[in-house]
C-alpha positions as CSV (number, residue, x, y, z in Angstrom):
1,M,184.6,376.2,80.0
2,D,182.3,373.9,82.0
3,A,185.2,371.5,82.4
4,L,187.4,374.2,83.9
5,L,184.6,375.2,86.3
6,I,184.2,371.6,87.3
7,L,187.9,371.2,87.7
8,A,188.1,374.4,89.8
9,G,185.3,373.1,92.0
10,V,187.0,369.7,92.4
11,V,190.3,371.3,93.3
12,T,188.6,373.7,95.8
13,L,186.6,370.8,97.3
14,A,189.8,368.7,97.5
15,S,191.7,371.6,99.2
16,L,188.9,372.0,101.7
17,V,189.0,368.3,102.5
18,L,192.8,368.4,102.9
19,L,192.5,371.5,105.1
20,Y,189.8,369.8,107.3
21,R,191.9,366.7,107.6
22,A,195.0,368.7,108.6
23,Y,192.9,370.6,111.1
24,S,191.4,367.4,112.5
25,Y,194.9,365.8,112.7
26,K,196.3,368.8,114.5
27,N,193.4,368.8,117.0
28,E,193.9,365.1,117.6
29,Q,197.5,365.7,118.3
30,K,196.6,368.5,120.7
31,K,194.1,366.2,122.5
32,L,196.7,363.4,122.7
33,L,199.3,365.8,124.0
34,L,196.9,367.1,126.6
35,E,196.0,363.5,127.7
36,L,199.7,362.7,127.9
37,Q,200.4,365.8,130.0
38,Q,197.5,364.9,132.4
39,E,198.7,361.3,132.7
40,A,202.2,362.5,133.4
41,S,200.9,364.9,136.0
42,R,198.9,362.2,137.7
43,L,202.0,359.9,137.7
44,V,204.2,362.6,139.2
45,D,201.6,363.3,141.9
46,R,201.4,359.6,142.8
47,L,205.2,359.4,142.9
48,K,205.4,362.5,145.1
49,K,202.8,361.0,147.5
50,R,204.6,357.7,147.6
51,S,207.9,359.4,148.1
52,A,206.5,361.6,150.9
53,S,205.0,358.5,152.6
54,I,208.3,356.7,152.3
55,D,210.2,359.8,153.6
56,A,207.7,360.0,156.5
57,K,208.2,356.3,157.3
58,E,212.0,356.7,157.2
59,K,211.8,359.8,159.4
60,E,209.6,358.0,161.8
61,D,212.0,355.0,161.9
62,D,215.0,357.4,162.3
63,Y,213.1,359.3,165.0
64,I,212.4,356.1,167.0
65,N,216.1,355.2,166.9
66,D,217.4,358.7,167.4
67,Y,217.5,359.6,171.1
68,S,218.4,363.2,170.4
69,G,215.1,363.4,168.4
70,L,213.3,362.1,171.4
71,L,214.8,364.7,173.7
72,S,213.4,367.4,171.4
73,S,209.9,366.0,171.6
74,P,207.5,367.7,174.1
75,T,205.6,364.4,174.4
76,Y,208.7,362.4,175.3
77,L,209.9,365.1,177.7
78,S,206.5,365.1,179.4
79,T,206.7,361.3,179.7
80,L,210.2,361.5,181.1
81,C,209.1,364.0,183.8
82,T,206.1,361.8,184.6
83,V,208.4,358.8,185.1
84,I,210.7,360.8,187.3
85,V,207.9,362.1,189.5
86,R,206.4,358.6,189.8
87,K,209.8,357.1,190.7
88,F,210.2,359.6,193.5
89,G,206.9,358.9,195.2
90,G,204.5,360.8,193.1
91,Q,205.3,364.3,194.1
92,I,208.3,366.5,193.7
93,V,208.2,370.1,194.9
94,L,210.3,372.6,193.1
95,N,210.5,376.1,194.4
96,K,212.2,379.4,193.5
97,D,215.3,378.5,195.7
98,D,215.8,375.3,193.7
99,F,216.0,377.3,190.5
100,D,218.1,380.1,192.1
101,S,220.6,377.6,193.4
102,L,221.6,376.5,189.9
103,S,224.7,378.0,188.5
104,A,225.7,378.6,184.9
105,Q,228.0,375.6,185.1
106,D,225.3,373.2,186.2
107,Y,224.1,370.8,183.5
108,V,222.4,367.5,183.1
109,S,223.9,364.8,180.8
110,V,221.7,362.2,179.3
111,Y,223.2,358.8,178.6
112,V,221.5,355.8,177.1
113,D,223.0,352.5,177.9
114,T,222.4,350.4,174.8
115,N,224.5,347.5,176.1
116,N,221.6,345.9,177.9
117,D,218.1,344.8,176.7
118,C,216.1,347.6,178.5
119,E,218.3,350.5,177.3
120,D,218.5,352.3,180.6
121,I,218.6,356.1,180.6
122,Y,221.0,357.9,183.0
123,L,220.4,361.5,183.9
124,C,223.6,362.8,185.6
125,L,224.2,366.2,187.1
126,N,227.6,367.7,186.4
127,S,229.2,364.3,185.8
128,T,230.0,361.6,183.4
129,Y,228.2,358.3,182.8
130,P,228.4,356.2,186.0
131,G,229.8,353.1,184.4
132,E,232.3,354.9,182.2
133,D,236.0,354.7,182.7
134,P,237.2,358.3,182.7
135,D,240.6,357.4,181.3
136,S,239.1,355.4,178.4
137,D,238.8,356.9,174.9
138,E,236.1,354.4,174.0
139,E,232.6,355.8,174.0
140,I,230.2,353.0,175.1
141,V,227.0,355.0,175.2
142,Y,225.0,357.3,173.1
143,N,225.5,360.8,174.5
C-alpha cells in the first residue's frame, strides 16, 4: 500500500511539473508573440514615417516643377503681385471702376517660356502667348 501511495504521489508530482512546464511554455510563447507584434508595429511605424517623408519630398519636388501648383499658392501669388507692383514703379492704384470695367469674357493667361534659361512668365489679357504662331499646333510653352 505504501508503494501505491508513493507511486500516486510521484505521478501527481510529475503531472504538476508537466502542467507547470506547459504553462511556462505557453507564457513564453505569449511573451514572444507580444514582442514580435511590438517589433512589427515599430517597423511599420518607421516605414510609414519614411514613406511619408519620401512622399513629402516628392510632392515638394513636383510642386517646385509644377507651375499650376505655384499658381494655387498664396505665397507665390503674393510674390507675383509684389513683382508686378515693383515693375510698374512701386505703386498701382486699382479702383472700383477698374473692377467694374471687366467683362465675363476677360481673362488672364499665364504662360511660362521654358525655352530660355530664366523661364520668363507671360501674363496676357484676352490673348495668346506673344511668341506663339496662332496657326501652329505645336505647344511650346506650359499653359
